[in-house]
PyMOL commands that place a pseudoatom at each C-alpha (Angstrom):
pseudoatom trace, name=CA, resn=MET, resi=1, chain=A, elem=C, hetatm=0, pos=[10.017, 3.230, 18.741]
pseudoatom trace, name=CA, resn=VAL, resi=2, chain=A, elem=C, hetatm=0, pos=[12.991, 0.922, 17.757]
pseudoatom trace, name=CA, resn=SER, resi=3, chain=A, elem=C, hetatm=0, pos=[15.291, 2.390, 15.133]
pseudoatom trace, name=CA, resn=LEU, resi=4, chain=A, elem=C, hetatm=0, pos=[15.657, -0.210, 12.374]
pseudoatom trace, name=CA, resn=VAL, resi=5, chain=A, elem=C, hetatm=0, pos=[19.054, -0.969, 11.039]
pseudoatom trace, name=CA, resn=ASN, resi=6, chain=A, elem=C, hetatm=0, pos=[18.442, -0.921, 7.265]
pseudoatom trace, name=CA, resn=HIS, resi=7, chain=A, elem=C, hetatm=0, pos=[15.905, -0.184, 4.562]
pseudoatom trace, name=CA, resn=TYR, resi=8, chain=A, elem=C, hetatm=0, pos=[14.877, -3.835, 4.330]
pseudoatom trace, name=CA, resn=GLU, resi=9, chain=A, elem=C, hetatm=0, pos=[13.890, -3.956, 8.027]
pseudoatom trace, name=CA, resn=ALA, resi=10, chain=A, elem=C, hetatm=0, pos=[12.149, -0.551, 7.737]
pseudoatom trace, name=CA, resn=ALA, resi=11, chain=A, elem=C, hetatm=0, pos=[10.234, -1.679, 4.703]
pseudoatom trace, name=CA, resn=PHE, resi=12, chain=A, elem=C, hetatm=0, pos=[9.154, -4.895, 6.334]
pseudoatom trace, name=CA, resn=GLY, resi=13, chain=A, elem=C, hetatm=0, pos=[8.131, -2.985, 9.463]
pseudoatom trace, name=CA, resn=GLN, resi=14, chain=A, elem=C, hetatm=0, pos=[6.003, -0.613, 7.360]
pseudoatom trace, name=CA, resn=TRP, resi=15, chain=A, elem=C, hetatm=0, pos=[4.441, -3.592, 5.537]
pseudoatom trace, name=CA, resn=LEU, resi=16, chain=A, elem=C, hetatm=0, pos=[3.465, -5.049, 8.933]
pseudoatom trace, name=CA, resn=ALA, resi=17, chain=A, elem=C, hetatm=0, pos=[1.963, -1.816, 10.105]
pseudoatom trace, name=CA, resn=GLU, resi=18, chain=A, elem=C, hetatm=0, pos=[0.006, -1.247, 6.888]
pseudoatom trace, name=CA, resn=ASN, resi=19, chain=A, elem=C, hetatm=0, pos=[-1.356, -4.791, 7.010]
pseudoatom trace, name=CA, resn=ARG, resi=20, chain=A, elem=C, hetatm=0, pos=[-2.293, -4.402, 10.727]
pseudoatom trace, name=CA, resn=VAL, resi=21, chain=A, elem=C, hetatm=0, pos=[-0.066, -7.150, 11.854]
pseudoatom trace, name=CA, resn=GLN, resi=22, chain=A, elem=C, hetatm=0, pos=[0.722, -6.804, 15.527]
pseudoatom trace, name=CA, resn=HIS, resi=23, chain=A, elem=C, hetatm=0, pos=[4.420, -6.753, 15.962]
pseudoatom trace, name=CA, resn=ILE, resi=24, chain=A, elem=C, hetatm=0, pos=[7.291, -5.430, 18.150]
pseudoatom trace, name=CA, resn=GLY, resi=25, chain=A, elem=C, hetatm=0, pos=[10.675, -4.361, 16.664]
pseudoatom trace, name=CA, resn=VAL, resi=26, chain=A, elem=C, hetatm=0, pos=[13.667, -5.709, 18.558]
pseudoatom trace, name=CA, resn=ASP, resi=27, chain=A, elem=C, hetatm=0, pos=[16.230, -3.219, 19.694]
pseudoatom trace, name=CA, resn=GLN, resi=28, chain=A, elem=C, hetatm=0, pos=[19.416, -4.348, 17.919]
pseudoatom trace, name=CA, resn=THR, resi=29, chain=A, elem=C, hetatm=0, pos=[21.715, -2.289, 20.206]
pseudoatom trace, name=CA, resn=ARG, resi=30, chain=A, elem=C, hetatm=0, pos=[20.859, -4.569, 23.168]
pseudoatom trace, name=CA, resn=ARG, resi=31, chain=A, elem=C, hetatm=0, pos=[22.356, -8.013, 22.948]
pseudoatom trace, name=CA, resn=ARG, resi=32, chain=A, elem=C, hetatm=0, pos=[21.737, -10.531, 25.656]
pseudoatom trace, name=CA, resn=ARG, resi=33, chain=A, elem=C, hetatm=0, pos=[24.154, -12.922, 27.224]
pseudoatom trace, name=CA, resn=PHE, resi=34, chain=A, elem=C, hetatm=0, pos=[23.151, -16.579, 26.605]
pseudoatom trace, name=CA, resn=ALA, resi=35, chain=A, elem=C, hetatm=0, pos=[25.249, -19.405, 28.076]
pseudoatom trace, name=CA, resn=ARG, resi=36, chain=A, elem=C, hetatm=0, pos=[28.464, -17.328, 27.989]
pseudoatom trace, name=CA, resn=ASP, resi=37, chain=A, elem=C, hetatm=0, pos=[28.091, -16.617, 24.310]
pseudoatom trace, name=CA, resn=ARG, resi=38, chain=A, elem=C, hetatm=0, pos=[26.645, -13.560, 22.781]
pseudoatom trace, name=CA, resn=LEU, resi=39, chain=A, elem=C, hetatm=0, pos=[23.271, -14.466, 21.263]
pseudoatom trace, name=CA, resn=LYS, resi=40, chain=A, elem=C, hetatm=0, pos=[22.440, -12.759, 18.058]
pseudoatom trace, name=CA, resn=SER, resi=41, chain=A, elem=C, hetatm=0, pos=[19.120, -10.995, 18.345]
pseudoatom trace, name=CA, resn=PHE, resi=42, chain=A, elem=C, hetatm=0, pos=[16.325, -11.206, 15.776]
pseudoatom trace, name=CA, resn=ASP, resi=43, chain=A, elem=C, hetatm=0, pos=[14.403, -8.327, 14.199]
pseudoatom trace, name=CA, resn=PHE, resi=44, chain=A, elem=C, hetatm=0, pos=[10.680, -8.647, 15.034]
pseudoatom trace, name=CA, resn=VAL, resi=45, chain=A, elem=C, hetatm=0, pos=[8.163, -10.502, 17.226]
pseudoatom trace, name=CA, resn=LEU, resi=46, chain=A, elem=C, hetatm=0, pos=[4.955, -10.902, 15.266]
pseudoatom trace, name=CA, resn=TYR, resi=47, chain=A, elem=C, hetatm=0, pos=[1.565, -11.633, 16.698]
pseudoatom trace, name=CA, resn=PRO, resi=48, chain=A, elem=C, hetatm=0, pos=[-0.300, -12.518, 13.487]
pseudoatom trace, name=CA, resn=ASP, resi=49, chain=A, elem=C, hetatm=0, pos=[-3.515, -13.902, 14.898]
pseudoatom trace, name=CA, resn=GLY, resi=50, chain=A, elem=C, hetatm=0, pos=[-3.231, -13.364, 18.610]
pseudoatom trace, name=CA, resn=ARG, resi=51, chain=A, elem=C, hetatm=0, pos=[-2.787, -17.090, 19.234]
pseudoatom trace, name=CA, resn=ARG, resi=52, chain=A, elem=C, hetatm=0, pos=[0.810, -17.585, 18.189]
pseudoatom trace, name=CA, resn=LEU, resi=53, chain=A, elem=C, hetatm=0, pos=[4.108, -15.803, 18.048]
pseudoatom trace, name=CA, resn=LEU, resi=54, chain=A, elem=C, hetatm=0, pos=[6.542, -15.604, 15.147]
pseudoatom trace, name=CA, resn=LEU, resi=55, chain=A, elem=C, hetatm=0, pos=[10.165, -14.572, 15.694]
pseudoatom trace, name=CA, resn=ALA, resi=56, chain=A, elem=C, hetatm=0, pos=[11.321, -12.971, 12.411]
pseudoatom trace, name=CA, resn=GLU, resi=57, chain=A, elem=C, hetatm=0, pos=[14.888, -12.400, 11.225]
pseudoatom trace, name=CA, resn=VAL, resi=58, chain=A, elem=C, hetatm=0, pos=[14.883, -10.182, 8.169]
pseudoatom trace, name=CA, resn=LYS, resi=59, chain=A, elem=C, hetatm=0, pos=[17.517, -10.829, 5.585]
pseudoatom trace, name=CA, resn=GLY, resi=60, chain=A, elem=C, hetatm=0, pos=[17.684, -8.123, 2.877]
pseudoatom trace, name=CA, resn=ARG, resi=61, chain=A, elem=C, hetatm=0, pos=[18.855, -9.054, -0.652]
pseudoatom trace, name=CA, resn=GLY, resi=62, chain=A, elem=C, hetatm=0, pos=[18.796, -7.112, -3.920]
pseudoatom trace, name=CA, resn=PHE, resi=63, chain=A, elem=C, hetatm=0, pos=[17.206, -8.696, -6.970]
pseudoatom trace, name=CA, resn=SER, resi=64, chain=A, elem=C, hetatm=0, pos=[18.078, -7.401, -10.478]
pseudoatom trace, name=CA, resn=GLY, resi=65, chain=A, elem=C, hetatm=0, pos=[16.529, -10.249, -12.540]
pseudoatom trace, name=CA, resn=PRO, resi=66, chain=A, elem=C, hetatm=0, pos=[13.744, -9.634, -15.040]
pseudoatom trace, name=CA, resn=VAL, resi=67, chain=A, elem=C, hetatm=0, pos=[11.220, -12.086, -13.539]
pseudoatom trace, name=CA, resn=LEU, resi=68, chain=A, elem=C, hetatm=0, pos=[10.259, -13.561, -10.165]
pseudoatom trace, name=CA, resn=ARG, resi=69, chain=A, elem=C, hetatm=0, pos=[8.855, -16.745, -11.678]
pseudoatom trace, name=CA, resn=ASN, resi=70, chain=A, elem=C, hetatm=0, pos=[9.962, -19.895, -9.829]
pseudoatom trace, name=CA, resn=LEU, resi=71, chain=A, elem=C, hetatm=0, pos=[11.907, -17.620, -7.465]
pseudoatom trace, name=CA, resn=SER, resi=72, chain=A, elem=C, hetatm=0, pos=[14.929, -18.072, -9.792]
pseudoatom trace, name=CA, resn=GLY, resi=73, chain=A, elem=C, hetatm=0, pos=[17.985, -15.958, -8.956]
pseudoatom trace, name=CA, resn=LEU, resi=74, chain=A, elem=C, hetatm=0, pos=[16.882, -15.042, -5.465]
pseudoatom trace, name=CA, resn=GLN, resi=75, chain=A, elem=C, hetatm=0, pos=[19.738, -15.131, -3.000]
pseudoatom trace, name=CA, resn=ASN, resi=76, chain=A, elem=C, hetatm=0, pos=[18.869, -16.883, 0.317]
pseudoatom trace, name=CA, resn=TRP, resi=77, chain=A, elem=C, hetatm=0, pos=[22.078, -17.127, 2.182]
pseudoatom trace, name=CA, resn=VAL, resi=78, chain=A, elem=C, hetatm=0, pos=[22.419, -16.473, 5.904]
pseudoatom trace, name=CA, resn=THR, resi=79, chain=A, elem=C, hetatm=0, pos=[25.196, -16.868, 8.462]
pseudoatom trace, name=CA, resn=ARG, resi=80, chain=A, elem=C, hetatm=0, pos=[25.527, -19.917, 10.706]
pseudoatom trace, name=CA, resn=GLU, resi=81, chain=A, elem=C, hetatm=0, pos=[25.335, -17.393, 13.586]
pseudoatom trace, name=CA, resn=ASP, resi=82, chain=A, elem=C, hetatm=0, pos=[21.893, -16.320, 12.265]
pseudoatom trace, name=CA, resn=ILE, resi=83, chain=A, elem=C, hetatm=0, pos=[20.670, -19.921, 12.411]
pseudoatom trace, name=CA, resn=ARG, resi=84, chain=A, elem=C, hetatm=0, pos=[22.253, -20.706, 15.745]
pseudoatom trace, name=CA, resn=GLY, resi=85, chain=A, elem=C, hetatm=0, pos=[20.952, -17.572, 17.463]
pseudoatom trace, name=CA, resn=LEU, resi=86, chain=A, elem=C, hetatm=0, pos=[17.449, -17.845, 16.088]
pseudoatom trace, name=CA, resn=LEU, resi=87, chain=A, elem=C, hetatm=0, pos=[17.204, -21.481, 17.031]
pseudoatom trace, name=CA, resn=GLN, resi=88, chain=A, elem=C, hetatm=0, pos=[18.278, -20.601, 20.592]
pseudoatom trace, name=CA, resn=TRP, resi=89, chain=A, elem=C, hetatm=0, pos=[15.711, -17.829, 20.760]
pseudoatom trace, name=CA, resn=GLN, resi=90, chain=A, elem=C, hetatm=0, pos=[13.025, -20.130, 19.455]
pseudoatom trace, name=CA, resn=GLN, resi=91, chain=A, elem=C, hetatm=0, pos=[13.780, -22.563, 22.262]
pseudoatom trace, name=CA, resn=VAL, resi=92, chain=A, elem=C, hetatm=0, pos=[13.502, -19.744, 24.823]
pseudoatom trace, name=CA, resn=PHE, resi=93, chain=A, elem=C, hetatm=0, pos=[10.121, -18.623, 23.412]
pseudoatom trace, name=CA, resn=GLN, resi=94, chain=A, elem=C, hetatm=0, pos=[8.796, -22.139, 23.019]
pseudoatom trace, name=CA, resn=ARG, resi=95, chain=A, elem=C, hetatm=0, pos=[8.663, -22.354, 26.806]
pseudoatom trace, name=CA, resn=GLN, resi=96, chain=A, elem=C, hetatm=0, pos=[6.207, -19.453, 26.822]
pseudoatom trace, name=CA, resn=GLU, resi=97, chain=A, elem=C, hetatm=0, pos=[2.482, -19.497, 26.092]
pseudoatom trace, name=CA, resn=PRO, resi=98, chain=A, elem=C, hetatm=0, pos=[1.839, -19.278, 23.195]
pseudoatom trace, name=CA, resn=ALA, resi=99, chain=A, elem=C, hetatm=0, pos=[4.876, -21.097, 21.835]
pseudoatom trace, name=CA, resn=ALA, resi=100, chain=A, elem=C, hetatm=0, pos=[6.803, -19.397, 19.108]
pseudoatom trace, name=CA, resn=ASP, resi=101, chain=A, elem=C, hetatm=0, pos=[7.943, -20.393, 15.678]
pseudoatom trace, name=CA, resn=ALA, resi=102, chain=A, elem=C, hetatm=0, pos=[10.940, -18.698, 14.006]
pseudoatom trace, name=CA, resn=LEU, resi=103, chain=A, elem=C, hetatm=0, pos=[10.961, -17.435, 10.513]
pseudoatom trace, name=CA, resn=LEU, resi=104, chain=A, elem=C, hetatm=0, pos=[13.632, -16.148, 8.128]
pseudoatom trace, name=CA, resn=VAL, resi=105, chain=A, elem=C, hetatm=0, pos=[12.082, -13.326, 6.180]
pseudoatom trace, name=CA, resn=PHE, resi=106, chain=A, elem=C, hetatm=0, pos=[13.866, -12.593, 2.893]
pseudoatom trace, name=CA, resn=ALA, resi=107, chain=A, elem=C, hetatm=0, pos=[13.136, -9.036, 1.865]
pseudoatom trace, name=CA, resn=TYR, resi=108, chain=A, elem=C, hetatm=0, pos=[14.056, -8.608, -1.866]
pseudoatom trace, name=CA, resn=ASP, resi=109, chain=A, elem=C, hetatm=0, pos=[14.717, -5.136, -3.180]
pseudoatom trace, name=CA, resn=LEU, resi=110, chain=A, elem=C, hetatm=0, pos=[13.318, -5.394, -6.712]
pseudoatom trace, name=CA, resn=ARG, resi=111, chain=A, elem=C, hetatm=0, pos=[15.867, -3.141, -8.562]
pseudoatom trace, name=CA, resn=ARG, resi=112, chain=A, elem=C, hetatm=0, pos=[14.480, -3.262, -12.048]
pseudoatom trace, name=CA, resn=VAL, resi=113, chain=A, elem=C, hetatm=0, pos=[11.746, -0.779, -12.934]
pseudoatom trace, name=CA, resn=GLU, resi=114, chain=A, elem=C, hetatm=0, pos=[10.091, -3.307, -15.255]
pseudoatom trace, name=CA, resn=ILE, resi=115, chain=A, elem=C, hetatm=0, pos=[10.019, -6.714, -13.665]
pseudoatom trace, name=CA, resn=GLU, resi=116, chain=A, elem=C, hetatm=0, pos=[7.537, -9.526, -14.284]
pseudoatom trace, name=CA, resn=THR, resi=117, chain=A, elem=C, hetatm=0, pos=[6.377, -10.428, -10.719]
pseudoatom trace, name=CA, resn=ASP, resi=118, chain=A, elem=C, hetatm=0, pos=[4.385, -13.454, -11.908]
pseudoatom trace, name=CA, resn=GLY, resi=119, chain=A, elem=C, hetatm=0, pos=[1.522, -12.296, -9.640]
pseudoatom trace, name=CA, resn=ALA, resi=120, chain=A, elem=C, hetatm=0, pos=[3.685, -12.043, -6.533]
pseudoatom trace, name=CA, resn=GLU, resi=121, chain=A, elem=C, hetatm=0, pos=[2.751, -9.315, -4.040]
pseudoatom trace, name=CA, resn=THR, resi=122, chain=A, elem=C, hetatm=0, pos=[5.113, -6.403, -3.975]
pseudoatom trace, name=CA, resn=PHE, resi=123, chain=A, elem=C, hetatm=0, pos=[5.292, -3.476, -1.586]
pseudoatom trace, name=CA, resn=GLU, resi=124, chain=A, elem=C, hetatm=0, pos=[6.542, 0.052, -2.271]
pseudoatom trace, name=CA, resn=TYR, resi=125, chain=A, elem=C, hetatm=0, pos=[8.405, 1.861, 0.387]
pseudoatom trace, name=CA, resn=ASP, resi=126, chain=A, elem=C, hetatm=0, pos=[10.715, 4.920, 0.181]
pseudoatom trace, name=CA, resn=ARG, resi=127, chain=A, elem=C, hetatm=0, pos=[10.838, 4.752, -3.570]
pseudoatom trace, name=CA, resn=ARG, resi=128, chain=A, elem=C, hetatm=0, pos=[11.833, 1.070, -3.668]
pseudoatom trace, name=CA, resn=ARG, resi=129, chain=A, elem=C, hetatm=0, pos=[9.821, -1.962, -4.398]
pseudoatom trace, name=CA, resn=TYR, resi=130, chain=A, elem=C, hetatm=0, pos=[10.001, -5.153, -2.292]
pseudoatom trace, name=CA, resn=ALA, resi=131, chain=A, elem=C, hetatm=0, pos=[8.880, -8.777, -2.258]
pseudoatom trace, name=CA, resn=PHE, resi=132, chain=A, elem=C, hetatm=0, pos=[8.865, -10.597, 1.070]
pseudoatom trace, name=CA, resn=TYR, resi=133, chain=A, elem=C, hetatm=0, pos=[9.120, -14.382, 1.429]
pseudoatom trace, name=CA, resn=GLY, resi=134, chain=A, elem=C, hetatm=0, pos=[9.398, -16.442, 4.582]
pseudoatom trace, name=CA, resn=VAL, resi=135, chain=A, elem=C, hetatm=0, pos=[10.974, -19.757, 5.340]
pseudoatom trace, name=CA, resn=ARG, resi=136, chain=A, elem=C, hetatm=0, pos=[10.396, -21.522, 8.653]
pseudoatom trace, name=CA, resn=LEU, resi=137, chain=A, elem=C, hetatm=0, pos=[13.721, -21.778, 10.484]
pseudoatom trace, name=CA, resn=GLU, resi=138, chain=A, elem=C, hetatm=0, pos=[13.558, -25.466, 11.231]
pseudoatom trace, name=CA, resn=ASP, resi=139, chain=A, elem=C, hetatm=0, pos=[12.882, -26.236, 7.541]
pseudoatom trace, name=CA, resn=TYR, resi=140, chain=A, elem=C, hetatm=0, pos=[15.759, -23.992, 6.489]
pseudoatom trace, name=CA, resn=ALA, resi=141, chain=A, elem=C, hetatm=0, pos=[18.139, -25.670, 9.013]
pseudoatom trace, name=CA, resn=ARG, resi=142, chain=A, elem=C, hetatm=0, pos=[17.158, -29.116, 7.917]
pseudoatom trace, name=CA, resn=ASN, resi=143, chain=A, elem=C, hetatm=0, pos=[17.770, -28.354, 4.176]
pseudoatom trace, name=CA, resn=MET, resi=144, chain=A, elem=C, hetatm=0, pos=[20.631, -25.834, 4.237]
pseudoatom trace, name=CA, resn=THR, resi=145, chain=A, elem=C, hetatm=0, pos=[24.037, -26.433, 2.629]
pseudoatom trace, name=CA, resn=CYS, resi=146, chain=A, elem=C, hetatm=0, pos=[27.362, -24.660, 3.115]
pseudoatom trace, name=CA, resn=ARG, resi=147, chain=A, elem=C, hetatm=0, pos=[27.848, -21.649, 0.925]
pseudoatom trace, name=CA, resn=SER, resi=148, chain=A, elem=C, hetatm=0, pos=[31.205, -20.451, 2.202]
pseudoatom trace, name=CA, resn=PRO, resi=149, chain=A, elem=C, hetatm=0, pos=[33.241, -22.112, 4.970]
pseudoatom trace, name=CA, resn=ARG, resi=150, chain=A, elem=C, hetatm=0, pos=[35.425, -19.093, 5.200]
pseudoatom trace, name=CA, resn=TRP, resi=151, chain=A, elem=C, hetatm=0, pos=[32.523, -16.626, 5.806]
pseudoatom trace, name=CA, resn=GLN, resi=152, chain=A, elem=C, hetatm=0, pos=[30.443, -19.228, 7.750]
pseudoatom trace, name=CA, resn=THR, resi=153, chain=A, elem=C, hetatm=0, pos=[27.491, -18.789, 5.448]
pseudoatom trace, name=CA, resn=VAL, resi=154, chain=A, elem=C, hetatm=0, pos=[24.781, -21.327, 4.492]
pseudoatom trace, name=CA, resn=MET, resi=155, chain=A, elem=C, hetatm=0, pos=[22.015, -21.329, 1.875]
pseudoatom trace, name=CA, resn=LEU, resi=156, chain=A, elem=C, hetatm=0, pos=[19.090, -23.346, 0.589]
pseudoatom trace, name=CA, resn=PRO, resi=157, chain=A, elem=C, hetatm=0, pos=[19.540, -24.984, -2.786]
pseudoatom trace, name=CA, resn=MET, resi=158, chain=A, elem=C, hetatm=0, pos=[17.053, -23.698, -5.288]
pseudoatom trace, name=CA, resn=GLU, resi=159, chain=A, elem=C, hetatm=0, pos=[14.644, -26.675, -5.220]
pseudoatom trace, name=CA, resn=PRO, resi=160, chain=A, elem=C, hetatm=0, pos=[14.157, -26.688, -1.427]
pseudoatom trace, name=CA, resn=PHE, resi=161, chain=A, elem=C, hetatm=0, pos=[13.895, -22.867, -1.471]
pseudoatom trace, name=CA, resn=ARG, resi=162, chain=A, elem=C, hetatm=0, pos=[11.131, -23.030, -4.117]
pseudoatom trace, name=CA, resn=LYS, resi=163, chain=A, elem=C, hetatm=0, pos=[9.343, -25.544, -2.060]
pseudoatom trace, name=CA, resn=LEU, resi=164, chain=A, elem=C, hetatm=0, pos=[9.772, -23.867, 1.378]
pseudoatom trace, name=CA, resn=ALA, resi=165, chain=A, elem=C, hetatm=0, pos=[9.671, -20.103, 0.698]
pseudoatom trace, name=CA, resn=LYS, resi=166, chain=A, elem=C, hetatm=0, pos=[6.128, -18.696, 0.904]
pseudoatom trace, name=CA, resn=PRO, resi=167, chain=A, elem=C, hetatm=0, pos=[4.941, -15.107, 0.400]
pseudoatom trace, name=CA, resn=ILE, resi=168, chain=A, elem=C, hetatm=0, pos=[4.935, -13.461, 3.809]
pseudoatom trace, name=CA, resn=ARG, resi=169, chain=A, elem=C, hetatm=0, pos=[1.152, -13.034, 3.729]
pseudoatom trace, name=CA, resn=GLN, resi=170, chain=A, elem=C, hetatm=0, pos=[0.771, -16.823, 3.947]
pseudoatom trace, name=CA, resn=TRP, resi=171, chain=A, elem=C, hetatm=0, pos=[2.717, -16.920, 7.199]
pseudoatom trace, name=CA, resn=ILE, resi=172, chain=A, elem=C, hetatm=0, pos=[0.501, -14.321, 8.938]
pseudoatom trace, name=CA, resn=LYS, resi=173, chain=A, elem=C, hetatm=0, pos=[-2.917, -15.655, 8.095]
for i in range(1, 173): cmd.bond("trace and resi %d" % i, "trace and resi %d" % (i + 1))
show_as sticks, trace
zoom trace
């Protein structure tokens, strides 16, 4: 059993288990060497239908807004290292059979007791409630903008995020 780094990853792992999605958690304590640079590892390998692989990087974010409608107010920033590492892992796994796609999974901790979910699926784990959305890595990379040069972070502007982010269940059908 892989020990998960934070409650977002633990919640997502539990969601996968309860929904009978075959998956393997990646041991974050073991980083591999890749072309002289340290390659940031991802969080899960998913086998949603037995015919394809999804490499999932979980990004946990809090959400204190009153409503999930239109995904307004949902933070979706990641580091450039997240993008670079996951793109390299995707290239490695695309040489395998079946080929892999990479996915950024945004796990939102819904911090308000009363929140209008607008019909979105939520998941309770360890006295918290989560909503999980996925964005295909290549789509994210194609549409990302700089959030902070100093911190080397990027984000999706709201319009592309609304278009590209899908509830996690849609990615595992």
